[in-house]
C-alpha positions in Angstrom: -20.6 -18.8 1.1 -19.8 -16.8 4.3 -16.1 -17.7 4.2 -16.2 -16.6 0.4 -17.6 -13.3 1.4 -15.0 -13.0 4.3 -12.3 -13.4 1.8 -13.6 -11.2 -0.7 -14.0 -8.4 2.1 -10.3 -8.8 2.7 -9.3 -8.4 -0.7 -11.5 -5.5 -1.4 -10.0 -3.6 1.8 -6.4 -4.4 0.8 -7.1 -3.1 -2.8 -8.7 0.0 -1.3 -5.5 0.7 0.8 -3.3 -0.3 -2.1 -5.1 2.3 -4.2 -3.5 5.2 -2.1 0.0 4.0 -2.8 -0.2 3.1 -6.7 -3.2 5.3 -7.8 -4.4 2.3 -10.2 -7.8 3.4 -11.8 -10.7 1.5 -10.7 -8.7 0.1 -7.6 -10.6 2.1 -5.1 -13.8 0.6 -6.4 -12.6 -2.9 -5.9 -14.6 -3.2 -2.4 -17.7 -2.5 -4.5 -16.8 -4.9 -7.2 -16.2 -7.7 -4.9 -19.4 -6.9 -3.0 -21.3 -7.3 -6.3 -19.6 -10.5 -6.9 -20.4 -11.8 -3.9 -24.1 -10.9 -4.2 -24.1 -12.5 -7.9 -22.7 -15.7 -6.2 -25.5 -15.6 -3.9 -28.3 -14.9 -6.1 -26.8 -17.3 -8.9 -26.4 -14.7 -11.5 -23.9 -16.3 -13.8 -23.2 -13.4 -16.1 -22.5 -11.1 -13.4 -20.2 -13.3 -12.0 -18.2 -13.8 -15.1 -18.2 -10.0 -15.7 -17.0 -9.0 -12.2 -14.6 -11.8 -11.9 -12.9 -10.7 -15.1 -12.9 -6.9 -13.7 -11.5 -7.9 -10.4 -9.0 -10.3 -11.7 -7.6 -7.7 -14.2 -7.3 -5.0 -11.4 -5.6 -7.4 -9.0 -3.2 -8.5 -12.0 -2.2 -4.8 -12.6 -1.7 -4.4 -8.8 0.4 -7.5 -8.7 2.6 -6.4 -11.4 2.9 -2.9 -9.8 3.9 -4.5 -6.6 6.3 -6.8 -8.2 8.1 -3.9 -10.0 8.5 -1.9 -6.8 12.0 -2.4 -4.8 11.5 -4.5 -1.7 12.7 -1.5 0.6 9.6 0.6 -0.7 7.2 -1.9 0.2 5.6 0.6 2.6 4.5 2.6 -0.3 4.3 6.3 -0.1 5.6 7.2 3.3 4.4 10.8 3.3 0.8 9.4 3.5 1.8 7.9 7.0 3.3 11.4 8.3 1.1 12.9 10.8 
């Protein structure tokens, strides 16, 4: 269960980072969604697991499509976000 939590933590963090490049609605809330999903697993709340799995899956699918459509040399995202 701890390994699942660690994996979800990484997915949530990466989704939050990608929100600043792609501005996909709801993606910045992905860390909260994965935290709720983990707690739903821990407390065996099957309905919450289903609901948040669908939400997280849809957001990750949209993010994957956006990343796939982006030219490879643009993979760093919006370079102005990294200017100091």
